[in-house]
N, CA, C and O of each residue as an XYZ file, in Angstrom:
996
protein
N     107.537     78.926    101.287
C     107.586     80.184    100.527
C     108.039     81.305    101.450
O     107.450     81.474    102.517
N     109.043     82.067    101.095
C     109.488     83.156    101.956
C     108.477     84.282    102.004
O     107.677     84.445    101.083
N     108.509     85.068    103.090
C     107.554     86.160    103.258
C     107.641     87.163    102.117
O     106.663     87.848    101.819
N     108.793     87.256    101.482
C     108.976     88.261    100.435
C     108.106     88.015     99.219
O     107.902     88.929     98.420
N     107.589     86.810     99.057
C     106.764     86.536     97.875
C     105.298     86.337     98.232
O     104.513     85.897     97.391
N     104.925     86.647     99.441
C     103.549     86.397     99.866
C     102.606     87.530     99.476
O     103.001     88.688     99.341
N     101.343     87.146     99.300
C     100.249     88.084     99.106
C      99.342     87.934    100.315
O      98.731     86.885    100.515
N      99.256     88.999    101.133
C      98.721     88.864    102.484
C      97.583     89.840    102.739
O      97.636     91.003    102.339
N      96.553     89.341    103.415
C      95.484     90.176    103.958
C      95.750     90.376    105.444
O      96.006     89.410    106.163
N      95.692     91.612    105.907
C      95.805     91.923    107.334
C      94.530     92.644    107.749
O      94.253     93.740    107.263
N      93.753     92.041    108.642
C      92.527     92.694    109.103
C      92.832     93.554    110.323
O      93.808     93.323    111.035
N      91.987     94.540    110.548
C      92.243     95.466    111.648
C      93.556     96.202    111.470
O      94.306     96.406    112.424
N      93.825     96.600    110.225
C      95.150     97.126    109.872
C      95.262     98.638    109.996
O      96.294     99.204    109.637
N      94.233     99.303    110.492
C      94.234    100.760    110.507
C      95.134    101.352    111.580
O      95.527    102.515    111.482
N      95.467    100.575    112.601
C      96.240    101.129    113.708
C      96.852     99.995    114.523
O      96.595     98.817    114.271
N      97.664    100.375    115.502
C      98.147     99.452    116.512
C      98.887     98.251    115.960
O      99.736     98.376    115.077
N      98.551     97.077    116.496
C      99.231     95.849    116.109
C      98.996     95.545    114.634
O      99.917     95.116    113.940
N      97.780     95.760    114.150
C      97.485     95.481    112.739
C      98.354     96.291    111.803
O      98.880     95.762    110.824
N      98.508     97.578    112.097
C      99.364     98.404    111.249
C     100.818     97.944    111.346
O     101.509     97.864    110.331
N     101.283     97.645    112.547
C     102.666     97.196    112.713
C     102.924     95.906    111.945
O     103.986     95.743    111.343
N     101.960     94.988    111.963
C     102.099     93.735    111.216
C     102.160     94.018    109.721
O     103.013     93.476    109.018
N     101.261     94.864    109.235
C     101.256     95.193    107.807
C     102.582     95.793    107.382
O     103.119     95.436    106.334
N     103.113     96.697    108.182
C     104.380     97.349    107.835
C     105.545     96.370    107.888
O     106.447     96.432    107.053
N     105.530     95.469    108.862
C     106.623     94.491    108.944
C     106.609     93.571    107.728
O     107.657     93.319    107.132
N     105.440     93.070    107.354
C     105.365     92.188    106.195
C     105.705     92.941    104.909
O     106.342     92.394    104.009
N     105.273     94.198    104.832
C     105.615     95.015    103.667
C     107.123     95.207    103.563
O     107.685     95.180    102.468
N     107.773     95.402    104.704
C     109.225     95.601    104.686
C     109.958     94.355    104.215
O     111.102     94.429    103.765
N     109.284     93.195    104.322
C     109.854     91.940    103.838
C     109.494     91.673    102.379
O     109.892     90.658    101.807
N     108.742     92.588    101.787
C     108.420     92.470    100.370
C     107.070     91.873    100.055
O     106.754     91.652     98.886
N     106.258     91.605    101.075
C     104.939     91.035    100.814
C     104.011     92.078    100.198
O     104.134     93.273    100.468
N     103.088     91.612     99.372
C     101.980     92.459     98.929
C     100.939     92.450    100.039
O     100.572     91.388    100.541
N     100.464     93.627    100.422
C      99.620     93.726    101.609
C      98.280     94.368    101.271
O      98.224     95.441    100.669
N      97.202     93.696    101.668
C      95.864     94.277    101.634
C      95.496     94.647    103.061
O      95.347     93.776    103.917
N      95.350     95.941    103.314
C      95.027     96.443    104.652
C      93.514     96.562    104.777
O      92.903     97.429    104.153
N      92.915     95.698    105.574
C      91.470     95.692    105.777
C      91.114     96.393    107.076
O      91.774     96.192    108.095
N      90.076     97.211    107.042
C      89.576     97.815    108.273
C      88.268     98.528    107.971
O      87.981     98.861    106.821
N      87.474     98.762    109.020
C      86.286     99.590    108.885
C      86.646    101.062    108.728
O      85.907    101.830    108.112
N      87.786    101.444    109.290
C      88.241    102.833    109.215
C      89.020    102.997    107.914
O      90.227    102.760    107.855
N      88.295    103.410    106.872
C      88.861    103.400    105.526
C      90.057    104.335    105.390
O      91.061    103.955    104.788
N      89.975    105.541    105.932
C      91.063    106.499    105.771
C      92.319    106.025    106.497
O      93.426    106.137    105.970
N      92.146    105.498    107.702
C      93.301    105.010    108.456
C      93.904    103.773    107.795
O      95.122    103.595    107.812
N      93.057    102.909    107.209
C      93.570    101.744    106.488
C      94.382    102.185    105.277
O      95.413    101.590    104.961
N      93.913    103.229    104.602
C      94.662    103.736    103.460
C      95.992    104.329    103.898
O      96.982    104.232    103.173
N      96.025    104.942    105.077
C      97.301    105.449    105.596
C      98.279    104.298    105.835
O      99.472    104.423    105.559
N      97.768    103.180    106.349
C      98.624    101.999    106.515
C      99.157    101.531    105.169
O     100.349    101.260    105.026
N      98.264    101.437    104.176
C      98.696    101.013    102.841
C      99.732    101.981    102.279
O     100.702    101.559    101.650
N      99.528    103.268    102.503
C     100.482    104.277    102.024
C     101.854    104.066    102.654
O     102.874    104.134    101.969
N     101.877    103.810    103.963
C     103.157    103.573    104.633
C     103.816    102.294    104.133
O     105.042    102.212    104.053
N     103.003    101.296    103.797
C     103.561    100.073    103.199
C     104.218    100.390    101.859
O     105.313     99.912    101.564
N     103.539    101.198    101.057
C     104.092    101.564     99.745
C     105.370    102.385     99.883
O     106.271    102.289     99.051
N     105.441    103.186    100.930
C     106.654    103.955    101.170
C     107.840    103.055    101.488
O     108.994    103.462    101.348
N     107.552    101.839    101.914
C     108.604    100.850    102.165
C     108.912    100.026    100.928
O     109.655     99.047    100.997
N     108.348    100.415     99.808
C     108.633     99.746     98.543
C     107.727     98.589     98.222
O     107.941     97.890     97.232
N     106.697     98.368     99.056
C     105.804     97.237     98.844
C     104.614     97.640     97.974
O     104.304     98.822     97.831
N     103.965     96.649     97.407
C     102.679     96.850     96.746
C     101.603     96.675     97.816
O     101.572     95.658     98.509
N     100.719     97.667     97.951
C      99.722     97.606     99.022
C      98.458     98.345     98.608
O      98.509     99.336     97.880
N      97.322     97.843     99.087
C      96.030     98.477     98.859
C      95.221     98.402    100.146
O      95.424     97.509    100.968
N      94.317     99.331    100.310
C      93.421     99.289    101.460
C      92.013     98.907    101.001
O      91.608     99.199     99.876
N      91.287     98.256    101.891
C      89.918     97.836    101.619
C      89.082     98.075    102.863
O      89.505     97.736    103.968
N      87.897     98.657    102.697
C      86.982     98.786    103.822
C      86.165     97.501    103.904
O      85.356     97.208    103.023
N      86.383     96.747    104.962
C      85.698     95.464    105.135
C      85.253     95.330    106.590
O      86.039     95.554    107.510
N      83.995     94.965    106.787
C      83.486     94.605    108.112
C      83.595     93.088    108.223
O      82.859     92.360    107.558
N      84.518     92.610    109.069
C      84.790     91.174    109.124
C      83.642     90.382    109.731
O      83.620     89.155    109.638
N      82.684     91.072    110.353
C      81.550     90.365    110.945
C      80.434     90.099    109.944
O      79.444     89.448    110.279
N      80.584     90.600    108.709
C      79.546     90.447    107.683
C      80.057     89.496    106.608
O      80.986     89.847    105.881
N      79.480     88.307    106.485
C      80.001     87.317    105.533
C      80.111     87.847    104.107
O      81.087     87.571    103.409
N      79.108     88.607    103.680
C      79.109     89.099    102.300
C      80.273     90.053    102.066
O      80.869     90.047    100.989
N      80.604     90.878    103.067
C      81.723     91.812    102.905
C      83.056     91.069    102.887
O      83.953     91.418    102.119
N      83.185     90.054    103.725
C      84.409     89.262    103.740
C      84.602     88.566    102.394
O      85.685     88.619    101.812
N      83.552     87.917    101.907
C      83.655     87.213    100.631
C      83.969     88.181     99.495
O      84.767     87.873     98.610
N      83.332     89.358     99.526
C      83.598     90.354     98.485
C      85.022     90.873     98.565
O      85.658     91.109     97.537
N      85.527     91.052     99.781
C      86.904     91.520     99.949
C      87.917     90.516     99.431
O      88.895     90.891     98.784
N      87.687     89.242     99.715
C      88.602     88.207     99.232
C      88.506     88.095     97.711
O      89.518     87.896     97.038
N      87.300     88.221     97.169
C      87.143     88.167     95.712
C      87.859     89.338     95.045
O      88.480     89.170     93.996
N      87.774     90.527     95.652
C      88.474     91.689     95.102
C      89.975     91.480     95.156
O      90.688     91.840     94.220
N      90.456     90.905     96.237
C      91.874     90.596     96.379
C      92.315     89.644     95.269
O      93.357     89.848     94.646
N      91.512     88.595     95.025
C      91.870     87.607     94.018
C      91.905     88.216     92.623
O      92.774     87.883     91.817
N      90.958     89.109     92.337
C      90.966     89.766     91.032
C      92.198     90.647     90.858
O      92.721     90.789     89.752
N      92.649     91.228     91.945
C      93.764     92.156     91.897
C      95.101     91.441     91.816
O      95.938     91.781     90.979
N      95.313     90.438     92.689
C      96.632     89.835     92.841
C      96.646     88.311     92.740
O      97.716     87.706     92.812
N      95.507     87.688     92.576
C      95.460     86.238     92.646
C      95.109     85.794     94.058
O      94.741     86.605     94.908
N      95.228     84.499     94.291
C      94.817     83.979     95.597
C      95.723     84.514     96.702
O      96.913     84.730     96.468
N      95.179     84.733     97.912
C      96.045     85.093     99.035
C      96.833     83.883     99.509
O      96.292     82.779     99.581
N      98.120     84.080     99.837
C      98.829     82.998    100.505
C      99.045     83.293    101.967
O      99.663     82.498    102.675
N      98.541     84.436    102.439
C      98.666     84.757    103.847
C      97.474     85.552    104.347
O      96.888     86.346    103.611
N      97.120     85.331    105.610
C      96.042     86.061    106.266
C      96.420     86.273    107.718
O      96.821     85.337    108.409
N      96.290     87.510    108.179
C      96.462     87.821    109.598
C      95.120     88.312    110.124
O      94.652     89.383    109.736
N      94.507     87.540    110.999
C      93.217     87.889    111.585
C      93.451     88.701    112.851
O      93.576     88.145    113.942
N      93.508     90.013    112.698
C      93.806     90.888    113.821
C      92.613     91.732    114.258
O      92.615     92.249    115.375
N      91.602     91.886    113.416
C      90.483     92.765    113.741
C      89.795     92.310    115.026
O      89.525     91.123    115.213
N      89.517     93.262    115.900
C      88.835     92.934    117.148
C      88.390     94.179    117.878
O      88.909     95.270    117.639
N      87.426     94.017    118.771
C      86.910     95.121    119.573
C      86.858     94.698    121.035
O      86.785     93.510    121.347
N      86.896     95.699    121.941
C      86.859     95.431    123.376
C      86.116     96.559    124.089
O      86.737     97.370    124.776
N      84.786     96.618    123.932
C      84.013     97.586    124.711
C      83.854     97.075    126.138
O      83.306     95.993    126.350
N      84.323     97.835    127.109
C      84.290     97.359    128.494
C      82.860     97.319    129.021
O      82.052     98.202    128.737
N      82.568     96.281    129.790
C      81.249     96.159    130.412
C      81.317     95.100    131.503
O      81.925     94.047    131.315
N      80.696     95.379    132.637
C      80.576     94.371    133.687
C      79.606     93.282    133.234
O      78.603     93.567    132.580
N      79.909     92.048    133.580
C      79.086     90.929    133.123
C      77.630     91.067    133.576
O      76.716     90.736    132.819
N      77.404     91.553    134.807
C      76.034     91.658    135.302
C      75.235     92.725    134.568
O      74.005     92.667    134.532
N      75.918     93.685    133.992
C      75.239     94.775    133.298
C      75.264     94.627    131.779
O      74.668     95.435    131.067
N      75.942     93.611    131.287
C      76.158     93.481    129.849
C      74.879     93.087    129.127
O      74.221     92.108    129.479
N      74.543     93.868    128.113
C      73.408     93.511    127.274
C      73.782     92.335    126.369
O      74.925     92.222    125.924
N      72.820     91.472    126.107
C      73.081     90.324    125.237
C      73.567     90.791    123.870
O      74.416     90.146    123.256
N      73.037     91.895    123.402
C      73.447     92.403    122.087
C      74.934     92.758    122.077
O      75.613     92.552    121.071
N      75.440     93.289    123.191
C      76.864     93.630    123.240
C      77.717     92.362    123.284
O      78.747     92.284    122.613
N      77.299     91.379    124.062
C      77.994     90.089    124.096
C      78.077     89.501    122.683
O      79.145     89.090    122.230
N      76.949     89.469    122.008
C      76.905     88.862    120.680
C      77.718     89.656    119.666
O      78.320     89.073    118.764
N      77.742     90.984    119.803
C      78.495     91.804    118.856
C      79.989     91.549    118.980
O      80.687     91.435    117.973
N      80.483     91.460    120.216
C      81.920     91.221    120.416
C      82.306     89.853    119.874
O      83.325     89.728    119.194
N      81.516     88.831    120.162
C      81.831     87.512    119.615
C      81.706     87.498    118.097
O      82.457     86.802    117.413
N      80.754     88.270    117.572
C      80.564     88.307    116.122
C      81.782     88.898    115.420
O      82.227     88.378    114.397
N      82.320     89.985    115.970
C      83.487     90.619    115.352
C      84.743     89.793    115.597
O      85.463     89.458    114.656
N      85.006     89.468    116.852
C      86.292     88.871    117.209
C      86.418     87.410    116.787
O      87.406     87.023    116.163
N      85.433     86.614    117.123
C      85.528     85.170    116.879
C      84.924     84.776    115.532
O      85.578     84.122    114.719
N      83.679     85.177    115.303
C      83.056     84.838    114.022
C      83.789     85.513    112.871
O      83.954     84.916    111.807
N      84.231     86.754    113.073
C      84.994     87.443    112.031
C      86.269     86.711    111.676
O      86.633     86.616    110.504
N      86.950     86.192    112.689
C      88.153     85.400    112.432
C      87.820     84.159    111.612
O      88.534     83.821    110.669
N      86.731     83.484    111.975
C      86.311     82.301    111.218
C      85.942     82.648    109.779
O      86.358     81.963    108.844
N      85.161     83.711    109.605
C      84.719     84.070    108.255
C      85.893     84.387    107.343
O      85.928     83.953    106.192
N      86.853     85.144    107.858
C      88.021     85.493    107.039
C      88.866     84.267    106.745
O      89.339     84.084    105.623
N      89.057     83.425    107.759
C      89.848     82.208    107.548
C      89.168     81.296    106.540
O      89.831     80.713    105.683
N      87.860     81.169    106.635
C      87.136     80.296    105.699
C      87.250     80.811    104.263
O      87.518     80.044    103.338
N      87.043     82.112    104.091
C      87.081     82.681    102.741
C      88.464     82.567    102.125
O      88.601     82.184    100.963
N      89.484     82.895    102.894
C      90.848     82.784    102.376
C      91.276     81.332    102.250
O      91.965     80.961    101.300
N      90.862     80.506    103.216
C      91.259     79.106    103.208
C      90.753     78.350    101.998
O      91.428     77.445    101.506
N      89.564     78.709    101.507
C      89.044     78.051    100.307
C      89.967     78.265     99.114
O      90.199     77.345     98.330
N      90.487     79.469     98.978
C      91.400     79.751     97.874
C      92.771     79.131     98.125
O      93.408     78.634     97.196
N      93.226     79.160     99.372
C      94.516     78.543     99.689
C      94.489     77.042     99.395
O      95.457     76.483     98.878
N      93.385     76.407     99.726
C      93.260     74.961     99.486
C      93.414     74.642     98.007
O      94.101     73.690     97.637
N      92.782     75.430     97.178
C      92.836     75.187     95.733
C      94.160     75.640     95.120
O      94.513     75.231     94.013
N      94.887     76.484     95.846
C      96.100     77.061     95.280
C      97.394     76.521     95.828
O      98.459     77.053     95.516
N      97.340     75.473     96.641
C      98.570     74.857     97.091
C      99.019     75.192     98.491
O     100.132     74.839     98.882
N      98.162     75.879     99.277
C      98.499     76.117    100.672
C      98.620     77.577    101.029
O      98.398     78.457    100.197
N      98.976     77.829    102.276
C      99.113     79.193    102.748
C      99.355     79.230    104.242
O      99.521     78.199    104.893
N      99.370     80.447    104.770
C      99.645     80.659    106.197
C      98.577     81.587    106.764
O      98.283     82.636    106.192
N      98.005     81.191    107.887
C      97.042     82.028    108.605
C      97.560     82.235    110.022
O      97.959     81.287    110.698
N      97.548     83.482    110.457
C      97.919     83.811    111.831
C      96.742     84.520    112.474
O      96.304     85.567    111.995
N      96.232     83.956    113.550
C      95.124     84.544    114.293
C      95.645     85.274    115.523
O      96.663     84.887    116.099
N      94.949     86.323    115.920
C      95.385     87.122    117.064
C      94.433     86.893    118.230
O      93.259     87.257    118.165
N      94.946     86.290    119.293
C      94.151     86.100    120.503
C      94.506     87.218    121.487
O      94.697     88.361    121.073
N      94.594     86.909    122.759
C      94.920     87.896    123.784
C      95.269     87.179    125.066
O      94.801     86.069    125.320
N      96.094     87.818    125.873
C      96.372     87.274    127.193
C      95.130     87.145    128.044
O      95.093     86.347    128.981
N      94.098     87.934    127.721
C      92.826     87.835    128.460
C      92.186     86.477    128.248
O      91.379     86.044    129.071
N      92.527     85.794    127.163
C      92.007     84.447    126.928
C      92.518     83.473    127.975
O      91.850     82.491    128.298
N      93.705     83.748    128.504
C      94.324     82.868    129.490
C      94.005     83.271    130.915
O      93.877     82.420    131.795
N      93.877     84.580    131.144
C      93.734     85.079    132.512
C      92.342     85.599    132.828
O      92.050     85.905    133.984
N      91.470     85.707    131.817
C      90.172     86.316    132.037
C      90.284     87.836    132.025
O      91.384     88.388    131.979
N      89.140     88.501    132.067
C      89.144     89.959    132.021
C      87.960     90.511    132.789
O      86.809     90.303    132.404
N      88.243     91.221    133.885
C      87.182     91.971    134.543
C      86.667     93.018    133.563
O      87.453     93.659    132.865
N      85.361     93.189    133.511
C      84.725     94.092    132.551
C      85.013     93.657    131.115
O      85.021     94.483    130.203
N      85.250     92.350    130.916
C      85.559     91.887    129.565
C      85.284     90.412    129.349
O      86.039     89.745    128.641
N      84.207     89.880    129.948
C      83.903     88.457    129.765
C      83.688     88.122    128.303
O      84.109     87.063    127.837
N      83.032     89.023    127.571
C      82.779     88.790    126.149
C      84.086     88.751    125.365
O      84.267     87.906    124.489
N      84.991     89.667    125.683
C      86.275     89.746    124.979
C      87.132     88.519    125.289
O      87.675     87.896    124.377
N      87.256     88.171    126.571
C      88.068     87.016    126.952
C      87.528     85.735    126.330
O      88.299     84.900    125.856
N      86.223     85.580    126.329
C      85.623     84.382    125.739
C      85.885     84.314    124.243
O      86.182     83.247    123.705
N      85.774     85.459    123.574
C      86.008     85.463    122.123
C      87.445     85.112    121.803
O      87.708     84.397    120.836
N      88.382     85.608    122.604
C      89.794     85.354    122.334
C      90.184     83.920    122.699
O      91.034     83.321    122.040
N      89.569     83.374    123.739
C      89.803     81.957    124.040
C      89.275     81.081    122.913
O      89.879     80.066    122.567
N      88.145     81.480    122.346
C      87.604     80.746    121.209
C      88.537     80.751    120.019
O      88.606     79.775    119.272
N      89.261     81.855    119.836
C      90.204     81.934    118.721
C      91.329     80.914    118.883
O      91.793     80.348    117.894
N      91.768     80.676    120.106
C      92.809     79.666    120.328
C      92.305     78.286    119.925
O      93.015     77.535    119.256
N      91.087     77.950    120.329
C      90.512     76.649    119.960
C      90.247     76.571    118.462
O      90.472     75.531    117.844
N      89.774     77.657    117.882
C      89.541     77.683    116.436
C      90.844     77.460    115.680
O      90.870     76.748    114.676
N      91.905     78.059    116.152
C      93.217     77.890    115.506
C      93.609     76.415    115.445
O      94.029     75.924    114.398
N      93.473     75.719    116.559
C      93.837     74.305    116.600
C      92.950     73.484    115.659
O      93.424     72.581    114.969
N      91.657     73.813    115.644
C      90.725     73.055    114.820
C      91.017     73.238    113.332
O      91.033     72.267    112.575
N      91.246     74.478    112.915
C      91.560     74.724    111.513
C      92.899     74.109    111.131
O      93.056     73.587    110.027
N      93.858     74.169    112.041
C      95.166     73.571    111.760
C      95.034     72.075    111.504
O      95.678     71.536    110.604
N      94.202     71.410    112.291
C      94.003     69.973    112.100
C      93.318     69.681    110.766
O      93.729     68.778    110.037
N      92.285     70.439    110.454
C      91.533     70.198    109.220
C      92.336     70.508    107.971
O      92.228     69.808    106.964
N      93.139     71.557    108.037
C      93.740     72.093    106.820
C      95.188     71.704    106.608
O      95.766     72.041    105.575
N      95.790     71.006    107.553
C      97.178     70.558    107.359
C      97.344     69.732    106.084
O      98.355     69.897    105.402
N      96.405     68.851    105.726
C      96.581     68.089    104.477
C      96.605     68.962    103.227
O      97.039     68.519    102.163
N      96.138     70.198    103.357
C      96.131     71.109    102.213
C      97.297     72.094    102.265
O      97.314     73.080    101.528
N      98.268     71.830    103.133
C      99.461     72.679    103.279
C      99.110     74.088    103.751
O      99.783     75.056    103.395
N      98.051     74.195    104.555
C      97.683     75.469    105.168
C      98.074     75.401    106.636
O      97.535     74.599    107.399
N      99.006     76.240    107.016
C      99.417     76.312    108.422
C      98.601     77.398    109.127
O      98.430     78.496    108.599
N      98.100     77.082    110.320
C      97.291     78.023    111.094
C      97.868     78.107    112.500
O      97.886     77.116    113.231
N      98.333     79.277    112.870
C      98.892     79.496    114.201
C      98.266     80.725    114.845
O      97.517     81.463    114.206
N      98.578     80.929    116.096
C      97.943     81.989    116.880
C      99.002     82.722    117.698
O      99.924     82.106    118.234
N      98.861     84.029    117.785
C      99.703     84.846    118.651
C      98.841     85.362    119.794
O      97.709     85.797    119.583
N      99.388     85.311    121.011
C      98.668     85.760    122.202
C      99.423     86.944    122.794
O     100.313     86.750    123.622
N      99.085     88.165    122.387
C      99.794     89.322    122.927
C      99.408     89.602    124.375
O      98.282     89.344    124.800
N     100.367     90.134    125.117
C     100.040     90.750    126.391
C      99.633     92.193    126.142
O      99.260     92.555    125.026
N      99.705     93.010    127.175
C      99.344     94.418    127.022
C     100.349     95.100    126.102
O     101.559     95.014    126.312
N      99.833     95.774    125.086
C     100.683     96.490    124.137
C     100.301     97.960    124.128
O      99.186     98.332    124.493
N     101.236     98.781    123.708
C     101.014    100.223    123.682
C     100.194    100.588    122.444
O     100.724    101.039    121.429
N      98.892    100.378    122.564
C      97.957    100.666    121.473
C      96.788    101.462    122.033
O      96.731    101.755    123.227
N      95.865    101.804    121.156
C      94.718    102.611    121.572
C      93.841    101.884    122.588
O      93.215    102.521    123.435
N      93.794    100.557    122.509
C      92.873     99.813    123.368
C      93.150    100.017    124.857
O      92.241    100.440    125.570
N      94.354     99.740    125.366
C      94.573     99.967    126.799
C      94.567    101.444    127.168
O      94.239    101.797    128.301
N      94.919    102.298    126.237
C      94.931    103.736    126.536
C      93.532    104.312    126.694
O      93.378    105.434    127.177
N      92.520    103.568    126.299
C      91.150    104.005    126.560
C      90.831    103.990    128.049
O      89.961    104.728    128.511
N      91.538    103.148    128.797
C      91.259    103.002    130.232
C      92.404    103.460    131.125
O      92.167    103.875    132.260
N      93.632    103.394    130.638
C      94.792    103.610    131.496
C      95.546    104.876    131.093
O      95.692    105.176    129.908
N      96.017    105.602    132.086
C      96.848    106.774    131.845
C      98.279    106.348    131.550
O      98.626    105.176    131.702
N      99.112    107.301    131.127
C     100.531    107.006    130.907
C     101.167    106.457    132.173
O     101.959    105.516    132.121
N     100.818    107.046    133.309
C     101.403    106.599    134.574
C     100.979    105.171    134.904
O     101.784    104.368    135.376
N      99.719    104.866    134.654
C      99.236    103.513    134.939
C      99.870    102.492    133.996
O     100.193    101.378    134.410
N     100.046    102.869    132.738
C     100.708    101.962    131.803
C     102.164    101.748    132.191
O     102.688    100.641    132.071
N     102.816    102.811    132.656
C     104.212    102.670    133.095
C     104.299    101.736    134.299
O     105.186    100.885    134.367
N     103.380    101.897    135.247
C     103.376    101.032    136.425
C     103.093     99.589    136.038
O     103.694     98.664    136.584
N     102.182     99.401    135.102
C     101.889     98.048    134.627
C     103.118     97.434    133.985
O     103.435     96.270    134.228
N     103.813     98.215    133.162
C     105.031     97.720    132.526
C     106.092     97.344    133.541
O     106.805     96.356    133.364
N     106.198     98.125    134.601
C     107.203     97.849    135.635
C     106.929     96.538    136.358
O     107.842     95.938    136.925
N     105.664     96.087    136.339
C     105.321     94.829    137.016
C     105.588     93.603    136.159
O     105.503     92.476    136.647
N     105.909     93.808    134.892
C     106.170     92.711    133.963
C     107.642     92.314    134.063
O     108.495     93.197    134.161
N     107.972     91.024    134.041
C     109.370     90.609    134.193
C     110.345     91.331    133.276
O     111.445     91.665    133.714
N     109.992     91.584    132.030
C     110.908     92.290    131.129
C     110.834     93.805    131.279
O     111.519     94.529    130.556
N     110.018     94.292    132.202
C     110.084     95.683    132.609
C     109.341     96.685    131.759
O     109.529     97.887    131.942
N     108.499     96.243    130.832
C     107.739     97.182    129.998
C     106.576     96.459    129.349
O     106.553     95.230    129.277
N     105.602     97.242    128.872
C     104.560     96.653    128.045
C     105.105     96.497    126.628
O     106.161     97.032    126.293
N     104.375     95.763    125.811
C     104.851     95.490    124.457
C     104.695     96.703    123.554
O     103.793     97.520    123.737
N     105.571     96.804    122.597
C     105.374     97.685    121.458
C     104.658     96.862    120.376
O     104.864     95.651    120.299
N     103.831     97.489    119.547
C     103.194     96.725    118.471
C     104.201     95.962    117.617
O     103.907     94.880    117.109
N     105.396     96.539    117.465
C     106.431     95.886    116.654
C     106.904     94.576    117.269
O     107.362     93.688    116.550
N     106.799     94.442    118.599
C     107.164     93.173    119.239
C     106.263     92.048    118.739
O     106.719     90.933    118.485
N     104.982     92.359    118.605
C     104.021     91.363    118.134
C     104.222     91.100    116.646
O     104.149     89.960    116.187
N     104.474     92.168    115.904
C     104.654     92.024    114.456
C     105.831     91.122    114.123
O     105.786     90.380    113.142
N     106.870     91.177    114.923
C     108.033     90.334    114.672
C     107.713     88.855    114.773
O     108.230     88.049    113.999
N     106.864     88.496    115.723
C     106.479     87.090    115.877
C     105.579     86.659    114.725
O     105.698     85.539    114.228
N     104.687     87.537    114.302
C     103.854     87.222    113.137
C     104.725     86.974    111.909
O     104.506     86.020    111.162
N     105.716     87.847    111.709
C     106.622     87.674    110.562
C     107.350     86.337    110.638
O     107.537     85.672    109.618
N     107.760     85.939    111.840
C     108.412     84.635    111.998
C     107.477     83.505    111.576
O     107.901     82.570    110.896
N     106.206     83.585    111.976
C     105.260     82.523    111.633
C     104.995     82.440    110.136
O     104.569     81.397    109.639
N     105.245     83.528    109.414
C     105.134     83.504    107.963
C     106.399     82.976    107.297
O     106.374     82.623    106.118
N     107.482     82.919    108.021
C     108.770     82.586    107.414
C     108.938     81.084    107.245
O     108.199     80.288    107.824
N     109.925     80.716    106.438
C     110.245     79.298    106.255
C     110.777     78.665    107.539
O     110.733     77.445    107.693
N     111.281     79.492    108.464
C     111.760     78.950    109.741
C     110.625     78.343    110.559
O     110.873     77.537    111.456
N     109.386     78.722    110.262
C     108.223     78.194    110.976
C     107.461     77.169    110.141
O     106.295     76.883    110.413
N     108.120     76.624    109.132
C     107.434     75.744    108.179
C     106.884     74.473    108.811
O     106.004     73.836    108.233
N     107.383     74.087    109.990
C     106.911     72.866    110.642
C     106.043     73.183    111.857
O     105.878     72.346    112.744
N     105.490     74.392    111.891
C     104.633     74.803    113.005
C     103.206     75.005    112.518
O     102.968     75.735    111.556
N     102.269     74.362    113.179
C     100.860     74.623    112.931
C     100.077     74.256    114.180
O     100.458     73.356    114.929
N      98.976     74.970    114.392
C      98.142     74.735    115.566
C      98.723     75.257    116.862
O      98.249     74.905    117.942
N      99.744     76.093    116.769
C     100.431     76.573    117.964
C      99.937     77.961    118.371
O      99.527     78.764    117.533
N      99.987     78.220    119.668
C      99.630     79.527    120.216
C     100.840     80.059    120.980
O     101.275     79.468    121.969
N     101.370     81.172    120.511
C     102.601     81.727    121.067
C     102.269     82.977    121.874
O     101.760     83.956    121.328
N     102.557     82.944    123.174
C     102.320     84.095    124.034
C     103.497     85.055    123.942
O     104.652     84.645    124.058
N     103.199     86.335    123.733
C     104.222     87.378    123.616
C     103.848     88.451    124.634
O     103.133     89.400    124.313
N     104.335     88.293    125.855
C     103.847     89.140    126.941
C     104.924     89.593    127.917
O     104.611     90.085    129.001
N     106.193     89.431    127.541
C     107.261     89.866    128.435
C     107.380     89.060    129.707
O     108.071     89.468    130.640
N     106.706     87.905    129.759
C     106.721     87.078    130.954
C     105.580     87.396    131.911
O     105.540     86.865    133.020
N     104.651     88.256    131.497
C     103.589     88.705    132.405
C     102.718     87.564    132.900
O     102.248     87.604    134.037
N     102.492     86.550    132.079
C     101.599     85.471    132.467
C     102.154     84.675    133.641
O     101.417     83.933    134.290
N     103.464     84.826    133.922
C     104.083     84.093    135.037
C     103.920     84.823    136.359
O     104.194     84.248    137.412
N     103.479     86.078    136.330
C     103.367     86.872    137.548
C     102.028     86.579    138.208
O     100.983     86.743    137.577
N     102.039     86.141    139.493
C     100.778     85.808    140.163
C      99.922     87.060    140.404
O      98.828     86.962    140.959
């Protein structure tokens, strides 16, 4: 099924990579449900999707709460029918040294990033199974491969997403549900800007083989490819989009 006929949920769609993904899919004609805790910003994403000629709605959903996820998917189904696409992008990264990290903070990050990805995939996957298949794209991170100082909880959650992707792909392939994963490197979003200045981001970009950090649109393009018919024989794969950064010692 081409992206132009898909009905897609994008979590964490209020800003950054999530918004870029929503806009890219909208530009291809997909119907987009923009999910986020930040209701006003999610609605702004939906508005920008509509400005591109797409049908789009925003929903306030906490992906770490099973009841909210199930209610969000049920609302989507009442509105447009079953989803044929899901992008699991919602995630958090509160910095903390491992020795000082409270157990509650560790559990919260895993609950949002990893459990939230599972809950959304499970809720959407149940409808996809009954409806003839679909496409799920999960968002990991380069920190899953390289680790993260002041981010053991985040790196662990993102590594778990890679393993979860493979597991769901194996289970759901007989139901024509493809599950893949994107592994972004550093992108120009709010997350790295919480810690790094413009000068530090520029220096970081200069150290990457392609000479810059990613734009959110770089990641969105790969997500769009995974939704396309050109990726129809891909499942269980994790694609790193980092400008070659992972090759730098």
